[in-house]
N, C-alpha and C positions, 0 to 999 in steps of 0.2 A: 196607435203605434207612435213611440216616441220619436221626435225629430232627431235626425242625426246631426252631430256637430259638423260645421263645414270643415273640410280637409284643407290644411294649409299647404301651400306649394312650397316645396323645398327651395331654399334661396340658392342661386347658382354660385359657383366659386368666385366668379367676378363680383357679385353682390356682397358675398361674405368678406372678401378682402377689402372692398370699400367700406363695408360696415366696420371692420376692424379699425381701419384708419380713422373713420369718423369717431369711433368710440375713443381712441387715443386722443383725438383733438378735444372732444368734450372733457374728457377726464383730466386733461392738462391745461384747460382754459386759465386756471388760476395761475400757471406760470406766466402768461401773457400779462395778467394784471399785476402780478408781483414785479415783473420786468419793468412795466411802465412805472411803478413806484420807484424801482431801483434808479432808472435814469433821472427821475425827478429829483430824488435825494442826492444824486451825484451831481445835478446841476447842468446836465448835458444840453437840454433844449436852450437854456439861457447862454451857455457858453457858445453854442452854435450861432445864436442870434447875435452876440457880442463879437463874434469873428467875422461878422458881415453876411451871415446867412449860409456859410459853408465852411466845413472844417473837416480835416482828415482825423483818423484815429490817434496818430502821434500828437497832433495839435491839441486834441481833446485831453490826452493822458497829461501833456505839458501844462495846459491851462488850469486843469483841475488838481494838479499835483498828485496824480494817482501813480501807484507803483507801475513802472514799465513792465513788470513781470505779469500784471494782470490784462495786458493788451489783448493776448488770444482770446481770453474769456469775455472781454469787452466786445470783441469783434463778433462773437457768436451771439451775444446778447443783442447787439445792434442789427444783425442779420435777420433775427426773429421780428424786430420791430419795424424794420424795412418792409418785411413781407406783411406785417399787420397794418401797414399805413401810416405809423406813427412818424416815421422819417422817410426820406427819399435818399437815394444813394446812385452814384455813377457806377460803382461796383462796390464789393464788399472786402476788398483788399486793403492793405496799409496804404496804398497810394490813392485810393478812392476818396471822394468827399461825401460827406453826409449833410443834407440840407433839411430845413423845416418844411413840414406840409401843413395845411390848414389845421390838422389835429394837434401838431406839436406847437404850432404858433399859440395855442391856448394854454400851453404848459411853460411858457416863458414868464419868469418873475417880472413884475412891473419895472419900468425904467426908473432911473434915479429919483424922479419925481413922484413915483408910485403909479404912473399912468400905464394902462395896458398897451400892449404893442398893437393890438387890433381894436380899432376905435368902437367903443360900446360894448366890447366883449371882455369882461374882467378875467384875469388868470383863473384857470380852473384847476390849479395845483391843490388848493384846500379841498376841493370836492374829490379828486382822486385820492388823496391822502385819507380823507375821512371814510370813503366807501370801503377802503382797503385797511382800515385800522383794525387792530387786534380784537376789539370789542365787537365790531361788525362781523369779522370772520368767524369768531367763536359762536356768534349768535346763528350764523348760517351752519355751523357745525352741529348746532343742537336742534336743526329743523326736524329731523326724523323723530327724536325723543319727544319733542313738543307736539307734534301732530297726534302722537299716540295717547296724550293725555287729554282727558275731558276737563279742561280747566279754562277759566275766563282770562287768565293772564296773557299778555302778549309775548311773543317769542323773545324779545330783547330783555324784558323784565324777568322771564322765566329763567334766562341763562344768567343774567347779571345782578337781578334784584334792583334794577334802576331802569329809568326811562330816559331815552335820548332827548336832548334839549331841554331837560328838566333839572331842578335843583338836586334831584337825587343822583343825577349823573355827575353833577359838580362834586358831590360828597364822595362818589365812588372814585372818580379820577378826574381831576380838575384840568389835567392836560388834554385829555380826550374829550371832555366836554367842550373846551374851547375850540379844538380841531373840528368837531362835529357842526357847531355853530358857524365857524368860518366856512366850512364846506357847504352848509345850507345857504349862507348869504351869497357865496359865489356861484352856486347853482342857480339860485333864484334870480340873480342879477344878470345872468348870461341871456343873451339873444334879444333883450328888450329894444336895442337899437335898431335891429332888423324889423321888429314889430312897428315902431315908428316911421320906418322907411317904406315899408311895404303895406302898412295899414293906417295910414294917416286919417282916412275918412272916419275911423272909429271914434277920434277924438276931436274932429272938426265940429264946431257949433256948440260944443259943451261949455257951459259956464261955471260948473262946479263938479268936482269929483272926489270922492272918498276912496283912498288906497288902504285895503285891509291887510295889514302886515307890512314888515319891511322897515328899514332904518330911514326912509325918506328919500333915498337916492333915486329910486323910480320915479316918485312924484316930482321931484325937482328936475328930473329929465323931461318930464312931460311940461312943466311950467316953462322951461327953457324953449321948448318946441311951440308951445301954445301959451304965451304970457297972459292971455285973458282968462284962463281957466284958474279958478281958486281950488287948490288942492288941500286935502285933510288927510293925514295918516292916522289910521287906528291900529294900536297894538296894545299888549298887555302892559300893565303898570311897571313890572320889572324891566320891560324894554324901553318905555317911553320915559320913565323916571318923572322928573318935574319939568321936562321941556314942554313948552306951549307953542313956540314958533321959533324958527331960524331966519325969520324975514322973507322967506319964500313960500314955506309950507307950514301949515298949522298941524299940531300934534294933539291927539286925544287918547288918553289912557283908558282902556276898557277891553271888554271881551265880546268878540263878534258873535258868540253864541247867546249873548244877551242883548246887545244894542249895536246898532250901526249909526253914526252920524249921518243926518240927511244930507243929500247932494243930488244933483240931477242924474249922475251915473255913479255906480259903486264898482270898483275894480278888485277882482280876485285873480292875482297873478300867482301862478303855481302854488295856490293855497289848498283847494279842496282835495287835492289827491292825498293829503296827509290826513283826511278825515274819513270816518265811517259814513255810509250812506245816510243814517239817521242824523248824524251831526251836520252833514252837507245840507240836508232838507231844512234843519233849524237855521243854519247860517243863511241860506238862500231866502228863507222866509222873512228874516230881518233885512235882507238886502231889499226885498220887494216893499217892506214897510218904509224903508228910507229914501225911495226914489219916488218922483211923480208919475203920472200917467205916461203912456207911450206918446200920446198926442203932444205932451209937454216936453217930450225929449228923454223920458226916463228909460233907463236901461241898465243892465249889469253886464260888465265886460269880464269875461272869463278868459284867462290864458292858461292852458293846462295841456297835459298829455292826452291825446286822443289815439286810442288803438284803432288804426284804420288802414295801416299798410298791408298789402296782400302778400307780400314775401320779402325776402332779402334782409339785409342788414338794418333797415329801419324797423321792420316788424320785430326782428330779434332784440333791438334796443328798447322797443316799447314793452315786449314781454319780460325782458330782464328788469326793466324799471318796475314793472308790476310786482315781480316776485321780490324785488329789492325793498319794496314797501313793506313786505311781510316782516322782514328783517328788523325795521326800525320802529314800527308803529302799527296802527290800525287802519291806514289808509290803503288806497289801491288806485290803479290806472284804469280807465274806462273807456269803452268804445261809444259811438255816438248814441246808441240805443240806451245805454245806461245814463249818459248825460241827459237825454231827453226824458227818461223817467224821473230824474231827480228834479228837473224843471217843472214838470207837471205836478209832482207831489208838493212842490213849494208854492204852487198856485199861479206860475206864469203861464201866459197864453200862447207864446210863440218864441222862437229863436232862430238864429242862423249862424252857420260857420262862415265867418268872414273869409278865413284863408287858414291853410295848414302850412305852417313853417317848421320843416324837420318834423320831429314827432310831437310838436305842440300844435294845438289848434287855438284860433281866437273865435270866441263866441260873442254874439250880442244877444242877450236874452231880455225879452220885453214883458212888462206887467200885462 
């Protein structure tokens, strides 16, 4: 006798009403994203900062030379972003004042000397604008059609005929190419000051370190904190150019899929989530060749997203970041089991998660 399909319990009216509200919320998430881009392009976080940290709507309209007729619409926009935690407000009337939150502090343009207003946390304006750029949004809109195809091409390439962070993107749209690279640099540079403050033991005792990827800013920060560490930066020839040293850090032009300069430690800071599992194993295998034994202090330092939150906004951020990787390349975000599997396949004997900072974990991986 065939098994009967389980009977689904009919939702209650209360559940259906809640489901309808949730459906609207999920369907309109893009409005929050575009509203965030709107206030960045208007310069509102920077205007509030320059006003001493608090400003009313009329103050903002005057400071930014906005048409007074748009004040009612701006009020509605700001009300949404207050609810989303982007800004804080005493109330949302014309007499109320809006203040920066930790989130909007990251959306303030640098001071006149270019310095970030939060020490060690560069402005994330390029990251937000890059993730919400027309080309990324159009790639997301093509997700269903791409999934239907039995094709080896990546989603972004399938939609646009170009690859982010590649010369093909520069040929397609030089402005967006620059924005994507600025966004990547801002994203990769965020949070490292917290790593140095919270996880100093990771770098203590090291004599040399190879930083894979980046413009050298992270390596210079390490040398400032630990002057005895000899730092080398490895990146592609088109990034390094003919630069050999800046007096603090040495530079090597190369491809980490082929070779990594020897050092006591190799650091991969928000690198591996851009790569497929197969490429990650290749990169990690070259890392293993580049470092000495564990007894001699050899290790690989990995700073990357770890899907490990059980619920709430952090887990949502981790999962959104994972699907976001589908939009721009072949990488993914991984949980600890996936990370462990990569380490084993690359020939490493052991690892530990030193600490979880936000959605990122700091690993020490040992040969």
